[in-house]
N, C-alpha and C positions, 0 to 999 in steps of 0.2 A: 618490475614487480607490479601487481595490481593494488591498488588502494581503494578503500571506500571512501566516498565523498560526500555523503549527506547525511552523516550522524550529526546530532544535535549542535555539535561543536562548530560546525562551519555552514551547514545546509540552511535553508529555510523555505517554508511553504509560501509560494506566490499567490496561489489561488486554488480554488475548487470548482472553478467555472460555475456551473448552476448546481452542483450537487449540494442538497439541504441536507445539513447535520440533522440525524434522527434523535431528537430529544423527547424525554417522556419524563413527567415529574413522578411516576410511580416506579417502583422497581420491576425491572422486566422479569427477574427470577428471584424467587424467595424460597427460602429453606425453612419449613416450620414457622413460617410467618416472620422471618428474619430477612430483611431485603440483602441480597447478594450483591447486586451492585446496579448503579444508575448510569445511563449513558448521557455524559455531558462533555466528554472529551473533545478538545479541539482537534482539528487536523495535523497539529504538530505533533501529536503524540506518534503519529505513524513514522517519524523520524528519530523517535526518542530511543535510548539504548535499552529500556527495560520492557518485559512482557510478561504479563499476569492476566488472568482471566478478567475481562471488563475494560482493561486499561487499552482500549482502542478506538479509533474514529468509525463511529457507525454512520453510514448516510443512507438516507430514505431509499429504498426499493433495491434494485439489483445492478444498476448501472451508475458508475460514478467515475469523477475525474479528480486527479490531485497533479498539480503542477509545482515542481520543486527546483529551487535554484541551488545549484551545487556549488561548493566552496571554491571552485575553479572550473575551468574549461577542461573536459577531459575525451577521449575517445572511448564511450563506454564499450565495455566487453562482456560484463555479467550483471544480471539483476537478482536480487533475492528478495522473496516475499515470505512473511513469516507470519503464522497463526497459531493459536495454541492447539495443542494436541487434544484429539477426542477424550483422553483420559483425563485431561484437566478441565473439560467442560461440564458445568454442572448439570447439563441436560444429557450428556453422554454423545451427543452430536455436534458438528460444526458446520450446520446447513447455511450460517451466515457468513462462511469463508468465501472469498472470491474465488471464481472457477476461470472463466476465460478473460483473458486481459492482453492488453498491447502496451508497449513502451515507444514513445515518440521522443527524438530530439528537436527542440524548438529555437529558432534564432532569437525570439524574445517572447514574452509571457503572453503577448496579445495574439500570436500566431494562431490561426484557427487549426489548420492541418500542418503538423510538423512531419519530419522524415520518420518513417516507420524503423524502428530499431528491432522489432520482433512482436512475435505473437505467440503466447504462451497460455499453459491451462496448468492452475495449482491443482495438486492431487490430493483430494481430502484424506485419502488412505495412506498419504506418504508422510515423510518426517514433516515435523511443524516448520523448520526453516527449510526452503526449497530454493535452489539456484538455477537460473536460466541463463545460458550463454547466449549471447547475441548471435544470430546466424552468421552475420559477416561484420567485419570490422568496418565501422562508418567512416568514409574518407574525411569527412567533417568531424570537428570536436564540438560539442556542446556543454554549456553550463546550465541549460533549462531543460529539463526532462519532464515529460507528461506521463503518467501512468493513467490508462483507461481501463476501466473495469466493465465489462460487458455483461457478466452474469454471476450469480452465486450457486451454491450447493443446494438451495430448495427453499431458502427462508423467504417467506412471503413480504415481509415488512421492511428489513433492512439488511445491509451487509456491512461486515466489520472489516477494517483495515488496521491489523496490528503493526506490521512493520514492512517498510519498502526500503530497499537500498541500492544503489547504484555503484558498481565497482569499474574501474577502468585505468587508463594510461594518461596520465598528464600530458599536454603538450609540450613538446621539447622547446 
């Protein structure tokens, strides 16, 4: 049976490489003058269990990295990426959602190029939680996984990462 390994209970964020957290002191969205949210969440929010508008890690631009240490070494089989649905978005769109991304297995957190585990596209018209099976089961097991986001759905300033999870088989 598959288990997920990077919930806040056991996983940790190792690094975001050079991705810069997008922070602003002014509310990004306000309704009748009432600020709805501010971005100051840390990348750790991406492995937490709750998801509601604004509770995401926002990074500058449309390309970013997240390196996660799982609670144990596993053979990754499936990845899930979650974003708020359009219906919950105060603007009615989710242009800040990740679009094209890849997942890599790393031997250690300093490794520049890991083993590619799969390249995927998050569908902004799809379900808020989307599952992406690894194309083939990697021979090696990994405890460190890198999520690399290449593009978003059109937001010019930042990309929001709500939740990323790794599922797999623990090594026997």
